[in-house]
KOLDODO-976889 format. One record per atom (N, C-alpha, C): residue in one letter; atom name; z, y, x. Coordinates in nm, 2 decimals. Layout:
BEGIN
<a CA <Z Y X>>
...
***
This chain:
BEGIN
<m N <8.64 7.48 5.16>>
<m CA <8.63 7.40 5.04>>
<m C <8.63 7.48 4.91>>
<k N <8.55 7.45 4.82>>
<k CA <8.52 7.53 4.69>>
<k C <8.57 7.42 4.59>>
<f N <8.67 7.46 4.51>>
<f CA <8.73 7.37 4.41>>
<f C <8.67 7.41 4.29>>
<k N <8.64 7.30 4.21>>
<k CA <8.57 7.31 4.07>>
<k C <8.69 7.34 3.97>>
<h N <8.67 7.45 3.89>>
<h CA <8.77 7.47 3.78>>
<h C <8.69 7.47 3.65>>
<e N <8.78 7.39 3.56>>
<e CA <8.72 7.40 3.41>>
<e C <8.86 7.42 3.34>>
<a N <8.89 7.54 3.31>>
<a CA <9.00 7.58 3.24>>
<a C <9.03 7.54 3.11>>
<v N <9.15 7.48 3.08>>
<v CA <9.18 7.43 2.94>>
<v C <9.27 7.54 2.88>>
<d N <9.25 7.57 2.76>>
<d CA <9.33 7.67 2.69>>
<d C <9.44 7.61 2.63>>
<l N <9.57 7.67 2.66>>
<l CA <9.69 7.62 2.60>>
<l C <9.71 7.68 2.47>>
<g N <9.65 7.79 2.44>>
<g CA <9.67 7.87 2.31>>
<g C <9.79 7.96 2.31>>
<y N <9.84 7.99 2.44>>
<y CA <9.95 8.09 2.47>>
<y C <9.93 8.13 2.61>>
<n N <10.00 8.23 2.65>>
<n CA <9.98 8.28 2.79>>
<n C <10.09 8.24 2.87>>
<d N <10.21 8.25 2.82>>
<d CA <10.33 8.22 2.91>>
<d C <10.43 8.18 2.82>>
<l N <10.54 8.14 2.88>>
<l CA <10.67 8.12 2.82>>
<l C <10.80 8.20 2.90>>
<e N <10.88 8.26 2.81>>
<e CA <10.97 8.33 2.86>>
<e C <11.07 8.25 2.93>>
<a N <11.12 8.28 3.05>>
<a CA <11.22 8.19 3.12>>
<a C <11.34 8.28 3.18>>
<v N <11.44 8.22 3.17>>
<v CA <11.57 8.28 3.22>>
<v C <11.64 8.18 3.30>>
<t N <11.69 8.21 3.42>>
<t CA <11.76 8.14 3.51>>
<t C <11.90 8.18 3.52>>
<g N <12.01 8.10 3.50>>
<g CA <12.14 8.14 3.51>>
<g C <12.24 8.03 3.59>>
<d N <12.36 8.02 3.57>>
<d CA <12.45 7.94 3.64>>
<d C <12.42 7.81 3.57>>
<k N <12.38 7.78 3.47>>
<k CA <12.36 7.65 3.40>>
<k C <12.20 7.60 3.40>>
<g N <12.14 7.67 3.50>>
<g CA <12.00 7.62 3.50>>
<g C <11.88 7.73 3.44>>
<r N <11.77 7.68 3.43>>
<r CA <11.66 7.75 3.39>>
<r C <11.63 7.72 3.25>>
<f N <11.60 7.80 3.16>>
<f CA <11.58 7.78 3.02>>
<f C <11.46 7.86 2.98>>
<y N <11.37 7.81 2.90>>
<y CA <11.25 7.86 2.84>>
<y C <11.25 7.88 2.69>>
<t N <11.17 7.98 2.65>>
<t CA <11.15 8.00 2.51>>
<t C <11.00 7.99 2.47>>
<d N <10.98 7.91 2.36>>
<d CA <10.84 7.89 2.33>>
<d C <10.79 8.02 2.25>>
<p N <10.66 8.00 2.21>>
<p CA <10.60 8.13 2.12>>
<p C <10.68 8.13 1.98>>
<e N <10.74 8.02 1.95>>
<e CA <10.82 8.03 1.80>>
<e C <10.96 8.07 1.81>>
<g N <11.00 8.09 1.94>>
<g CA <11.14 8.13 1.95>>
<g C <11.24 8.02 1.98>>
<n N <11.18 7.89 2.00>>
<n CA <11.27 7.78 2.04>>
<n C <11.31 7.78 2.17>>
<k N <11.43 7.73 2.22>>
<k CA <11.47 7.73 2.36>>
<k C <11.48 7.57 2.40>>
<y N <11.43 7.56 2.52>>
<y CA <11.44 7.44 2.61>>
<y C <11.50 7.45 2.74>>
<a N <11.57 7.35 2.77>>
<a CA <11.60 7.33 2.91>>
<a C <11.49 7.31 2.99>>
<s N <11.48 7.36 3.12>>
<s CA <11.36 7.31 3.21>>
<s C <11.38 7.18 3.25>>
<v N <11.27 7.10 3.29>>
<v CA <11.28 6.97 3.32>>
<v C <11.36 6.94 3.46>>
<t N <11.34 7.04 3.55>>
<t CA <11.42 7.04 3.68>>
<t C <11.58 7.05 3.66>>
<t N <11.61 7.13 3.55>>
<t CA <11.76 7.16 3.52>>
<t C <11.82 7.03 3.47>>
<v N <11.74 6.95 3.39>>
<v CA <11.79 6.82 3.32>>
<v C <11.78 6.72 3.43>>
<l N <11.69 6.70 3.52>>
<l CA <11.68 6.60 3.62>>
<l C <11.78 6.63 3.73>>
<s N <11.83 6.74 3.76>>
<s CA <11.92 6.79 3.85>>
<s C <12.05 6.70 3.84>>
<i N <12.10 6.65 3.72>>
<i CA <12.21 6.57 3.72>>
<i C <12.20 6.43 3.79>>
<l N <12.08 6.38 3.82>>
<l CA <12.05 6.27 3.90>>
<l C <12.12 6.28 4.04>>
<s N <12.11 6.40 4.10>>
<s CA <12.14 6.43 4.22>>
<s C <12.28 6.50 4.25>>
<e N <12.34 6.54 4.14>>
<e CA <12.48 6.63 4.15>>
<e C <12.57 6.56 4.24>>
<e N <12.59 6.43 4.22>>
<e CA <12.72 6.37 4.30>>
<e C <12.67 6.38 4.46>>
<a N <12.54 6.33 4.48>>
<a CA <12.50 6.33 4.63>>
<a C <12.52 6.47 4.70>>
<i N <12.46 6.57 4.61>>
<i CA <12.46 6.69 4.66>>
<i C <12.60 6.75 4.71>>
<q N <12.68 6.72 4.61>>
<q CA <12.84 6.77 4.62>>
<q C <12.89 6.69 4.75>>
<a N <12.86 6.58 4.76>>
<a CA <12.92 6.50 4.88>>
<a C <12.87 6.55 5.00>>
<w N <12.72 6.58 5.00>>
<w CA <12.67 6.64 5.12>>
<w C <12.73 6.77 5.16>>
<r N <12.75 6.87 5.06>>
<r CA <12.81 6.98 5.08>>
<r C <12.95 6.98 5.12>>
<a N <13.02 6.89 5.08>>
<a CA <13.16 6.85 5.14>>
<a C <13.17 6.81 5.29>>
<r N <13.05 6.74 5.33>>
<r CA <13.04 6.68 5.44>>
<r C <12.99 6.79 5.56>>
<v N <12.90 6.88 5.52>>
<v CA <12.87 6.97 5.61>>
<v C <12.92 7.12 5.61>>
<g N <12.99 7.14 5.49>>
<g CA <13.05 7.27 5.48>>
<g C <12.97 7.36 5.39>>
<e N <13.02 7.44 5.31>>
<e CA <12.95 7.53 5.23>>
<e C <12.85 7.63 5.31>>
<e N <12.89 7.68 5.42>>
<e CA <12.80 7.77 5.48>>
<e C <12.67 7.71 5.55>>
<e N <12.69 7.59 5.60>>
<e CA <12.58 7.51 5.65>>
<e C <12.50 7.46 5.54>>
<a N <12.55 7.42 5.44>>
<a CA <12.48 7.37 5.31>>
<a C <12.38 7.49 5.24>>
<n N <12.45 7.60 5.24>>
<n CA <12.38 7.72 5.19>>
<n C <12.27 7.77 5.29>>
<r N <12.28 7.76 5.41>>
<r CA <12.18 7.79 5.52>>
<r C <12.05 7.70 5.50>>
<v N <12.09 7.56 5.49>>
<v CA <11.98 7.46 5.48>>
<v C <11.91 7.47 5.36>>
<s N <11.99 7.49 5.27>>
<s CA <11.93 7.51 5.11>>
<s C <11.83 7.62 5.12>>
<r N <11.87 7.74 5.17>>
<r CA <11.78 7.85 5.17>>
<r C <11.65 7.83 5.25>>
<i N <11.67 7.76 5.37>>
<i CA <11.54 7.74 5.44>>
<i C <11.45 7.65 5.38>>
<a N <11.50 7.55 5.31>>
<a CA <11.43 7.45 5.24>>
<a C <11.36 7.51 5.12>>
<s N <11.44 7.59 5.04>>
<s CA <11.36 7.65 4.93>>
<s C <11.27 7.74 4.96>>
<s N <11.29 7.84 5.07>>
<s CA <11.18 7.94 5.12>>
<s C <11.07 7.87 5.17>>
<r N <11.09 7.76 5.25>>
<r CA <10.96 7.69 5.30>>
<r C <10.87 7.62 5.17>>
<g N <10.95 7.57 5.09>>
<g CA <10.89 7.49 4.98>>
<g C <10.81 7.59 4.90>>
<t N <10.87 7.71 4.87>>
<t CA <10.80 7.81 4.78>>
<t C <10.67 7.84 4.85>>
<t N <10.69 7.89 4.99>>
<t CA <10.57 7.93 5.06>>
<t C <10.46 7.83 5.07>>
<v N <10.49 7.73 5.11>>
<v CA <10.39 7.63 5.13>>
<v C <10.32 7.60 4.99>>
<h N <10.40 7.59 4.88>>
<h CA <10.34 7.59 4.75>>
<h C <10.25 7.70 4.72>>
<n N <10.28 7.81 4.75>>
<n CA <10.20 7.93 4.72>>
<n C <10.07 7.92 4.79>>
<i N <10.09 7.87 4.92>>
<i CA <9.95 7.86 5.00>>
<i C <9.86 7.78 4.94>>
<i N <9.91 7.65 4.91>>
<i CA <9.84 7.55 4.82>>
<i C <9.77 7.60 4.70>>
<e N <9.85 7.67 4.62>>
<e CA <9.81 7.73 4.50>>
<e C <9.69 7.81 4.52>>
<k N <9.70 7.92 4.61>>
<k CA <9.60 8.01 4.64>>
<k C <9.46 7.94 4.70>>
<y N <9.49 7.84 4.78>>
<y CA <9.37 7.77 4.84>>
<y C <9.30 7.69 4.72>>
<v N <9.39 7.62 4.65>>
<v CA <9.30 7.56 4.53>>
<v C <9.24 7.66 4.43>>
<a N <9.29 7.78 4.42>>
<a CA <9.22 7.88 4.33>>
<a C <9.11 7.94 4.40>>
<n N <9.08 7.90 4.52>>
<n CA <8.96 7.94 4.60>>
<n C <8.98 8.09 4.64>>
<d N <9.10 8.13 4.67>>
<d CA <9.12 8.26 4.72>>
<d C <9.10 8.27 4.88>>
<p N <9.02 8.33 4.92>>
<p CA <8.98 8.35 5.07>>
<p C <9.09 8.39 5.15>>
<d N <9.19 8.47 5.11>>
<d CA <9.31 8.50 5.18>>
<d C <9.44 8.43 5.17>>
<y N <9.42 8.30 5.16>>
<y CA <9.51 8.20 5.11>>
<y C <9.62 8.19 5.23>>
<l N <9.58 8.22 5.35>>
<l CA <9.68 8.22 5.47>>
<l C <9.71 8.36 5.52>>
<k N <9.67 8.47 5.46>>
<k CA <9.71 8.59 5.50>>
<k C <9.87 8.63 5.51>>
<g N <9.91 8.65 5.62>>
<g CA <10.05 8.69 5.63>>
<g C <10.15 8.60 5.64>>
<e N <10.11 8.46 5.65>>
<e CA <10.20 8.35 5.65>>
<e C <10.24 8.31 5.80>>
<m N <10.35 8.27 5.80>>
<m CA <10.42 8.23 5.95>>
<m C <10.36 8.10 5.99>>
<p N <10.34 8.08 6.13>>
<p CA <10.27 7.98 6.18>>
<p C <10.31 7.84 6.14>>
<h N <10.45 7.82 6.14>>
<h CA <10.50 7.69 6.09>>
<h C <10.47 7.66 5.95>>
<n N <10.45 7.75 5.86>>
<n CA <10.40 7.71 5.72>>
<n C <10.26 7.69 5.72>>
<v N <10.20 7.77 5.81>>
<v CA <10.04 7.73 5.81>>
<v C <10.01 7.61 5.86>>
<q N <10.10 7.56 5.96>>
<q CA <10.07 7.42 6.02>>
<q C <10.11 7.31 5.91>>
<t N <10.20 7.33 5.85>>
<t CA <10.25 7.24 5.73>>
<t C <10.13 7.23 5.65>>
<f N <10.07 7.36 5.58>>
<f CA <9.95 7.33 5.50>>
<f C <9.85 7.27 5.58>>
<k N <9.82 7.31 5.70>>
<k CA <9.68 7.24 5.77>>
<k C <9.71 7.08 5.77>>
<d N <9.84 7.04 5.78>>
<d CA <9.85 6.90 5.78>>
<d C <9.80 6.83 5.65>>
<i N <9.82 6.90 5.55>>
<i CA <9.79 6.84 5.42>>
<i C <9.65 6.89 5.36>>
<q N <9.60 6.99 5.42>>
<q CA <9.47 7.03 5.37>>
<q C <9.36 6.92 5.34>>
<p N <9.33 6.84 5.45>>
<p CA <9.23 6.73 5.44>>
<p C <9.25 6.65 5.32>>
<v N <9.38 6.63 5.27>>
<v CA <9.41 6.55 5.16>>
<v C <9.36 6.62 5.04>>
<l N <9.39 6.75 5.03>>
<l CA <9.36 6.84 4.90>>
<l C <9.19 6.84 4.90>>
<d N <9.13 6.85 5.01>>
<d CA <8.99 6.86 5.01>>
<d C <8.93 6.74 4.97>>
<e N <8.97 6.62 5.00>>
<e CA <8.93 6.48 4.96>>
<e C <8.96 6.46 4.81>>
<s N <9.07 6.49 4.77>>
<s CA <9.12 6.43 4.64>>
<s C <9.13 6.52 4.52>>
<v N <9.14 6.66 4.54>>
<v CA <9.13 6.74 4.42>>
<v C <8.98 6.76 4.38>>
<t N <8.94 6.69 4.28>>
<t CA <8.81 6.71 4.24>>
<t C <8.79 6.78 4.12>>
<k N <8.89 6.83 4.05>>
<k CA <8.87 6.93 3.94>>
<k C <9.00 6.98 3.90>>
<v N <8.99 7.10 3.87>>
<v CA <9.13 7.18 3.82>>
<v C <9.12 7.24 3.67>>
<y N <9.21 7.19 3.59>>
<y CA <9.21 7.23 3.46>>
<y C <9.32 7.34 3.44>>
<q N <9.43 7.35 3.52>>
<q CA <9.52 7.45 3.50>>
<q C <9.62 7.44 3.63>>
<q N <9.66 7.55 3.67>>
<q CA <9.77 7.56 3.78>>
<q C <9.87 7.64 3.73>>
<e N <9.99 7.61 3.77>>
<e CA <10.12 7.65 3.73>>
<e C <10.13 7.69 3.57>>
<a N <10.08 7.59 3.50>>
<a CA <10.08 7.60 3.36>>
<a C <10.22 7.58 3.31>>
<p N <10.26 7.68 3.21>>
<p CA <10.38 7.66 3.14>>
<p C <10.36 7.59 3.03>>
<l N <10.45 7.46 3.01>>
<l CA <10.45 7.37 2.92>>
<l C <10.57 7.34 2.85>>
<y N <10.57 7.29 2.72>>
<y CA <10.69 7.25 2.66>>
<y C <10.67 7.16 2.56>>
<s N <10.76 7.08 2.54>>
<s CA <10.76 6.96 2.43>>
<s C <10.88 6.96 2.34>>
<k N <10.84 6.97 2.22>>
<k CA <10.94 6.96 2.10>>
<k C <10.99 6.83 2.10>>
<h N <10.91 6.72 2.13>>
<h CA <10.96 6.59 2.14>>
<h C <11.06 6.57 2.23>>
<l N <11.05 6.61 2.35>>
<l CA <11.14 6.58 2.46>>
<l C <11.26 6.68 2.47>>
<g N <11.23 6.81 2.40>>
<g CA <11.32 6.92 2.40>>
<g C <11.33 6.97 2.55>>
<l N <11.22 6.98 2.62>>
<l CA <11.20 7.03 2.76>>
<l C <11.08 7.12 2.78>>
<a N <11.09 7.20 2.88>>
<a CA <10.99 7.29 2.91>>
<a C <10.99 7.29 3.06>>
<g N <10.87 7.33 3.12>>
<g CA <10.85 7.35 3.26>>
<g C <10.72 7.41 3.30>>
<r N <10.70 7.41 3.44>>
<r CA <10.57 7.47 3.48>>
<r C <10.51 7.36 3.58>>
<v N <10.41 7.33 3.55>>
<v CA <10.35 7.21 3.62>>
<v C <10.26 7.27 3.73>>
<d N <10.27 7.21 3.84>>
<d CA <10.19 7.27 3.97>>
<d C <10.03 7.26 3.94>>
<l N <9.98 7.14 3.93>>
<l CA <9.84 7.14 3.88>>
<l C <9.82 7.02 3.78>>
<v N <9.72 7.05 3.69>>
<v CA <9.66 6.94 3.59>>
<v C <9.51 6.96 3.63>>
<g N <9.46 6.84 3.67>>
<g CA <9.32 6.83 3.70>>
<g C <9.28 6.68 3.74>>
<q N <9.19 6.68 3.82>>
<q CA <9.14 6.53 3.85>>
<q C <9.17 6.50 4.02>>
<w N <9.23 6.40 4.02>>
<w CA <9.27 6.35 4.18>>
<w C <9.17 6.23 4.18>>
<k N <9.07 6.25 4.28>>
<k CA <8.97 6.15 4.31>>
<k C <8.90 6.10 4.18>>
<g N <8.87 6.21 4.09>>
<g CA <8.79 6.18 3.98>>
<g C <8.88 6.13 3.85>>
<v N <9.00 6.11 3.87>>
<v CA <9.10 6.06 3.75>>
<v C <9.19 6.17 3.70>>
<d N <9.19 6.20 3.58>>
<d CA <9.28 6.31 3.53>>
<d C <9.43 6.28 3.57>>
<s N <9.49 6.38 3.60>>
<s CA <9.62 6.35 3.66>>
<s C <9.71 6.48 3.66>>
<i N <9.83 6.45 3.65>>
<i CA <9.95 6.55 3.68>>
<i C <9.99 6.55 3.82>>
<i N <9.96 6.66 3.88>>
<i CA <9.99 6.66 4.03>>
<i C <10.08 6.76 4.05>>
<d N <10.17 6.72 4.15>>
<d CA <10.31 6.80 4.19>>
<d C <10.30 6.80 4.34>>
<w N <10.33 6.92 4.39>>
<w CA <10.34 6.95 4.54>>
<w C <10.48 6.95 4.58>>
<k N <10.53 6.88 4.68>>
<k CA <10.65 6.89 4.74>>
<k C <10.66 6.91 4.90>>
<t N <10.75 6.96 4.96>>
<t CA <10.77 6.97 5.10>>
<t C <10.89 6.88 5.14>>
<s N <10.88 6.82 5.25>>
<s CA <10.99 6.76 5.32>>
<s C <11.00 6.75 5.47>>
<r N <11.12 6.75 5.52>>
<r CA <11.13 6.74 5.67>>
<r C <11.10 6.61 5.72>>
<k N <11.14 6.50 5.64>>
<k CA <11.11 6.36 5.67>>
<k C <11.02 6.29 5.57>>
<l N <10.97 6.18 5.62>>
<l CA <10.90 6.07 5.54>>
<l C <10.98 6.04 5.41>>
<k N <10.94 6.02 5.31>>
<k CA <11.01 5.97 5.19>>
<k C <10.97 5.83 5.16>>
<k N <11.08 5.75 5.11>>
<k CA <11.06 5.63 5.05>>
<k C <11.03 5.65 4.91>>
<k N <10.95 5.56 4.84>>
<k CA <10.92 5.56 4.71>>
<k C <11.04 5.56 4.62>>
<e N <11.13 5.48 4.66>>
<e CA <11.26 5.45 4.58>>
<e C <11.36 5.58 4.58>>
<w N <11.32 5.67 4.68>>
<w CA <11.41 5.79 4.69>>
<w C <11.37 5.91 4.59>>
<i N <11.23 5.90 4.54>>
<i CA <11.19 6.00 4.46>>
<i C <11.17 5.97 4.32>>
<s N <11.25 5.89 4.26>>
<s CA <11.23 5.87 4.10>>
<s C <11.24 6.00 4.02>>
<s N <11.31 6.08 4.06>>
<s CA <11.31 6.21 3.97>>
<s C <11.18 6.28 3.99>>
<y N <11.11 6.28 4.09>>
<y CA <10.99 6.33 4.09>>
<y C <10.88 6.28 3.99>>
<f N <10.89 6.14 3.99>>
<f CA <10.79 6.07 3.88>>
<f C <10.84 6.11 3.74>>
<m N <10.96 6.12 3.72>>
<m CA <11.01 6.16 3.60>>
<m C <10.97 6.29 3.55>>
<q N <10.98 6.38 3.64>>
<q CA <10.94 6.53 3.63>>
<q C <10.79 6.52 3.59>>
<c N <10.70 6.45 3.66>>
<c CA <10.56 6.46 3.63>>
<c C <10.53 6.38 3.49>>
<s N <10.61 6.27 3.49>>
<s CA <10.59 6.20 3.33>>
<s C <10.63 6.31 3.22>>
<a N <10.74 6.39 3.24>>
<a CA <10.76 6.50 3.15>>
<a C <10.64 6.59 3.12>>
<y N <10.58 6.64 3.25>>
<y CA <10.47 6.73 3.23>>
<y C <10.35 6.66 3.14>>
<a N <10.34 6.54 3.18>>
<a CA <10.22 6.45 3.12>>
<a C <10.24 6.45 2.98>>
<i N <10.37 6.45 2.92>>
<i CA <10.39 6.43 2.77>>
<i C <10.37 6.57 2.71>>
<m N <10.43 6.67 2.79>>
<m CA <10.41 6.81 2.74>>
<m C <10.24 6.85 2.74>>
<w N <10.19 6.81 2.82>>
<w CA <10.04 6.85 2.82>>
<w C <9.96 6.78 2.71>>
<e N <10.01 6.65 2.69>>
<e CA <9.94 6.59 2.57>>
<e C <9.98 6.64 2.43>>
<e N <10.10 6.68 2.42>>
<e CA <10.17 6.76 2.30>>
<e C <10.10 6.89 2.29>>
<r N <10.08 6.97 2.39>>
<r CA <10.01 7.09 2.38>>
<r C <9.85 7.10 2.37>>
<t N <9.79 7.00 2.43>>
<t CA <9.64 7.00 2.41>>
<t C <9.59 6.88 2.35>>
<g N <9.66 6.77 2.32>>
<g CA <9.61 6.64 2.25>>
<g C <9.54 6.55 2.34>>
<v N <9.53 6.59 2.48>>
<v CA <9.47 6.52 2.57>>
<v C <9.57 6.45 2.65>>
<p N <9.56 6.30 2.64>>
<p CA <9.68 6.20 2.73>>
<p C <9.62 6.19 2.86>>
<i N <9.73 6.21 2.95>>
<i CA <9.69 6.19 3.10>>
<i C <9.80 6.09 3.14>>
<k N <9.77 5.97 3.21>>
<k CA <9.87 5.88 3.24>>
<k C <9.88 5.88 3.39>>
<q N <9.80 5.94 3.48>>
<q CA <9.82 5.92 3.63>>
<q C <9.88 6.04 3.68>>
<l N <10.01 5.99 3.76>>
<l CA <10.09 6.10 3.82>>
<l C <10.07 6.09 3.96>>
<v N <10.06 6.21 4.02>>
<v CA <10.04 6.22 4.17>>
<v C <10.16 6.32 4.23>>
<v N <10.22 6.26 4.32>>
<v CA <10.31 6.34 4.39>>
<v C <10.27 6.35 4.54>>
<c N <10.23 6.48 4.58>>
<c CA <10.18 6.50 4.72>>
<c C <10.27 6.57 4.81>>
<i N <10.32 6.52 4.90>>
<i CA <10.42 6.58 4.99>>
<i C <10.36 6.63 5.12>>
<a N <10.40 6.77 5.14>>
<a CA <10.36 6.81 5.27>>
<a C <10.50 6.81 5.36>>
<g N <10.48 6.73 5.48>>
<g CA <10.61 6.71 5.55>>
<g C <10.58 6.72 5.70>>
<d N <10.69 6.74 5.75>>
<d CA <10.69 6.75 5.91>>
<d C <10.63 6.64 5.99>>
<e N <10.67 6.52 5.92>>
<e CA <10.61 6.40 5.98>>
<e C <10.48 6.34 5.94>>
<g N <10.41 6.44 5.86>>
<g CA <10.26 6.40 5.81>>
<g C <10.27 6.40 5.66>>
<p N <10.17 6.41 5.59>>
<p CA <10.13 6.42 5.44>>
<p C <10.15 6.27 5.39>>
<q N <10.22 6.27 5.27>>
<q CA <10.24 6.15 5.18>>
<q C <10.17 6.18 5.03>>
<v N <10.11 6.06 4.98>>
<v CA <10.08 6.07 4.84>>
<v C <10.13 5.95 4.79>>
<f N <10.20 5.97 4.66>>
<f CA <10.26 5.87 4.57>>
<f C <10.18 5.88 4.45>>
<i N <10.12 5.77 4.40>>
<i CA <10.05 5.77 4.27>>
<i C <10.12 5.68 4.17>>
<e N <10.16 5.71 4.04>>
<e CA <10.22 5.63 3.95>>
<e C <10.17 5.65 3.81>>
<d N <10.21 5.55 3.72>>
<d CA <10.17 5.57 3.59>>
<d C <10.29 5.64 3.50>>
<r N <10.23 5.71 3.42>>
<r CA <10.33 5.80 3.32>>
<r C <10.43 5.70 3.24>>
<d N <10.38 5.60 3.20>>
<d CA <10.45 5.51 3.12>>
<d C <10.56 5.42 3.18>>
<r N <10.54 5.41 3.31>>
<r CA <10.65 5.34 3.38>>
<r C <10.79 5.43 3.39>>
<w N <10.77 5.56 3.36>>
<w CA <10.87 5.66 3.39>>
<w C <10.93 5.71 3.26>>
<t N <10.87 5.70 3.13>>
<t CA <10.92 5.77 3.03>>
<t C <11.06 5.72 2.97>>
<k N <11.08 5.59 2.98>>
<k CA <11.21 5.54 2.94>>
<k C <11.32 5.60 3.04>>
<k N <11.31 5.58 3.16>>
<k CA <11.42 5.66 3.26>>
<k C <11.43 5.81 3.21>>
<l N <11.30 5.88 3.19>>
<l CA <11.32 6.02 3.16>>
<l C <11.41 6.03 3.02>>
<l N <11.39 5.96 2.93>>
<l CA <11.43 5.97 2.80>>
<l C <11.58 5.94 2.82>>
<e N <11.63 5.85 2.91>>
<e CA <11.77 5.80 2.94>>
<e C <11.84 5.94 2.99>>
<t N <11.76 6.00 3.10>>
<t CA <11.81 6.12 3.17>>
<t C <11.84 6.23 3.08>>
<i N <11.76 6.24 2.98>>
<i CA <11.75 6.37 2.90>>
<i C <11.90 6.34 2.81>>
<a N <11.91 6.20 2.76>>
<a CA <12.03 6.17 2.69>>
<a C <12.17 6.20 2.75>>
<e N <12.15 6.16 2.88>>
<e CA <12.28 6.18 2.96>>
<e C <12.30 6.32 2.99>>
<y N <12.20 6.41 3.01>>
<y CA <12.23 6.55 3.03>>
<y C <12.27 6.60 2.89>>
<k N <12.22 6.56 2.77>>
<k CA <12.29 6.62 2.65>>
<k C <12.44 6.58 2.64>>
<r N <12.45 6.45 2.67>>
<r CA <12.60 6.40 2.67>>
<r C <12.70 6.49 2.77>>
<r N <12.63 6.52 2.88>>
<r CA <12.74 6.60 2.96>>
<r C <12.76 6.74 2.90>>
<k N <12.64 6.78 2.86>>
<k CA <12.64 6.92 2.80>>
<k C <12.74 6.93 2.67>>
<l N <12.73 6.83 2.61>>
<l CA <12.82 6.83 2.49>>
<l C <12.96 6.81 2.52>>
<f N <12.99 6.73 2.62>>
<f CA <13.14 6.72 2.67>>
<f C <13.19 6.80 2.78>>
<g N <13.10 6.89 2.83>>
<g CA <13.14 6.98 2.91>>
<g C <13.15 6.93 3.06>>
<r N <13.09 6.82 3.09>>
<r CA <13.10 6.76 3.23>>
<r C <13.01 6.84 3.33>>
***
């Protein structure tokens, strides 16, 4: 598969990023600092994660988290190289990660019809957020914000609200940086039980996104 690329210039090369105990933060070309969208949205799962850690124990929780993080990063990197038309996209990869990619490969071949940016560093003064979007391009001919995820089990739509809010934030950042509105959000999940694709509209999630940003600021202000 040869993917078609039409690069969109953002007017800057990258954003400085720093990750610490309180999350990831970016600095824009003017020196303004922003919390990452994933750091802000993490407040939505704080209580559930704390309860899970208490239930399974810190050692087991850390082990599972390391495996999930490593796998997610690896599969994401394979997808990125594949979409970039890198002929060595599978070089040196472990068989289980290759299989996860192979399961979702037909979806990519059928659906990604144009690529504007991969791993684009974005920020929004309006939202006060920054982040790095997986892919901005066309999904079956429609301009889209596209996010890659991995999962051991099939997801229900009601479980992944934070994914849609994340993509909505990227859509707003993209429009602010380029002047080009994108409404379609695509969450593409490579999973052990098969690939899943969820498509949403940006405007369905902006209100919840803004409410979550406000709650993050409130917690930060009051030290919770």
